[in-house]
C-alpha angles and dihedrals in degrees: 000000000000116000135152118169122186126200140163102071123135147121118311136167121247109279092028131117139237134178118214122201131201117194112200135190110256092238088065101033094054094053112045148027117268131223146183125228132178137203127197122197111282093009135100120256110267133199115247110174143343139198129197126222087259094052102258111148138206131185140196112249090243093064105027111126093019105057129053125195119202140161136217107206093190090058097036088232135132122202137201114202108198119195133173090024119200131200089250088063088069108121146106107280120214133194115221142182130180111198117174108292095012148074114194132185137184124229094260134242125234120240117189121184111192143132 
């Protein structure tokens, strides 16, 4: 079974915060690192943040210091806490994992940062 389901997107004012969640099937979550990507209209999908099975994190320069990725192994869920949001953060955000022999994506959740 392959399943990644994002939630938590919405409309927020500049400077505001949102927390995105990605619920994963245990067969995927227990195997590989997890990551967040985003795609704005007319732009290529870009990597945002990643977290290893052991909890090590990495961030794109554009979000470092503002976003925090974390995982709850008991709930098979990865989170993206987004603070100090800017209009340029507006995009569809996707959860992703790449275990050996696979490349899996969620359906995406829309984040809109606007006054």
